[in-house]
C-alpha positions as CSV (number, residue, x, y, z in Angstrom):
1,M,-46.2,-5.1,-149.7
2,K,-44.5,-6.9,-152.6
3,M,-45.9,-10.4,-153.2
4,N,-43.4,-13.2,-153.9
5,R,-43.7,-16.9,-153.8
6,H,-43.1,-17.1,-150.0
7,T,-45.9,-14.7,-149.1
8,G,-48.6,-17.3,-149.2
9,L,-46.7,-19.6,-147.0
10,A,-46.0,-16.8,-144.6
11,F,-49.7,-16.1,-144.2
12,L,-50.5,-19.8,-143.8
13,L,-47.9,-20.2,-141.1
14,I,-49.1,-17.0,-139.3
15,F,-52.8,-18.3,-139.5
16,F,-51.9,-21.7,-138.1
17,G,-49.6,-20.2,-135.4
18,A,-52.5,-18.0,-134.3
19,L,-54.8,-20.9,-134.2
20,I,-52.3,-22.9,-131.9
21,L,-51.8,-19.8,-129.7
22,S,-55.5,-19.2,-129.3
23,N,-56.1,-22.8,-128.5
24,K,-53.5,-22.8,-125.8
25,L,-54.9,-19.6,-124.4
26,G,-58.4,-21.2,-124.0
27,F,-60.1,-20.0,-127.2
28,H,-61.0,-23.2,-129.0
29,L,-61.7,-21.6,-132.4
30,G,-60.2,-24.1,-134.7
31,H,-60.2,-27.4,-132.9
32,H,-61.2,-29.5,-135.9
33,I,-58.6,-27.9,-138.0
34,M,-55.9,-28.3,-135.4
35,S,-56.7,-32.1,-135.2
36,F,-55.8,-32.4,-138.9
37,L,-52.8,-30.0,-138.8
38,F,-50.3,-32.3,-136.9
39,P,-50.7,-35.3,-139.2
40,A,-50.7,-33.2,-142.3
41,A,-47.5,-31.5,-141.0
42,M,-45.9,-34.9,-140.5
43,V,-46.7,-35.8,-144.1
44,G,-45.4,-32.5,-145.3
45,L,-42.2,-32.8,-143.3
46,G,-41.7,-36.3,-144.6
47,F,-41.8,-34.9,-148.2
48,V,-39.3,-32.3,-147.2
49,G,-37.1,-35.1,-145.9
50,L,-37.4,-37.1,-149.1
51,R,-36.5,-34.0,-151.1
52,N,-33.4,-33.5,-148.9
53,G,-32.2,-37.0,-149.2
54,K,-33.3,-38.3,-145.8
55,T,-35.2,-41.3,-147.1
56,I,-35.7,-43.3,-143.9
57,I,-36.9,-40.4,-141.9
58,G,-39.0,-39.0,-144.7
59,W,-40.8,-42.3,-145.4
60,G,-41.3,-42.8,-141.6
61,L,-43.0,-39.5,-141.3
62,I,-45.1,-40.0,-144.3
63,I,-46.2,-43.3,-143.2
64,F,-47.1,-42.3,-139.6
65,G,-48.6,-39.0,-140.7
66,G,-50.6,-40.8,-143.4
67,L,-52.0,-43.3,-140.9
68,F,-52.9,-40.7,-138.4
69,L,-54.5,-38.6,-141.1
70,F,-56.4,-41.7,-142.4
71,G,-57.7,-42.3,-138.9
72,K,-59.0,-38.7,-138.8
73,L,-60.6,-39.0,-142.1
74,T,-62.5,-42.3,-141.7
75,G,-65.7,-40.5,-140.8
76,L,-65.5,-38.6,-144.1
77,F,-64.9,-41.8,-146.0
78,A,-67.9,-43.4,-144.3
79,I,-70.1,-40.5,-145.4
80,L,-68.8,-40.7,-149.0
81,I,-69.4,-44.4,-149.1
82,A,-72.9,-43.9,-147.8
83,I,-73.7,-41.2,-150.4
84,G,-72.3,-43.5,-153.2
85,L,-74.6,-46.3,-152.0
86,I,-77.7,-44.1,-152.0
87,C,-76.9,-42.7,-155.5
88,Y,-76.3,-46.2,-156.8
89,G,-79.6,-47.4,-155.3
90,I,-81.4,-44.5,-156.8
91,S,-79.9,-45.2,-160.3
92,L,-81.0,-48.8,-160.0
93,L,-84.5,-47.8,-159.3
94,R,-84.7,-45.3,-162.1
95,N,-83.4,-47.9,-164.6
96,K,-85.8,-50.7,-163.4
97,S,-83.9,-53.3,-165.1
98,V,-83.6,-56.7,-163.5
99,Y,-80.3,-58.4,-163.8
């Protein structure tokens, strides 16, 4: 098989299509991946719309997809903030300097 620039996209589309199909058939293999796929696809289609000159539709899809994706990622943001606070507290204890 000859590799060109569309081969990676083709494999990605086949993978996500198989995940969607398996989910609809009752095999919930990639439930967490699928919950991020729709908002990410909206953002991606918004960028395609912007590149093709459809600014209103493109920005609308980017904004709504970004909001949905942000809602899905809030748990990850909370974990990162907690890790940052822990690291900052440990660094304050190591320095033992009083401000």
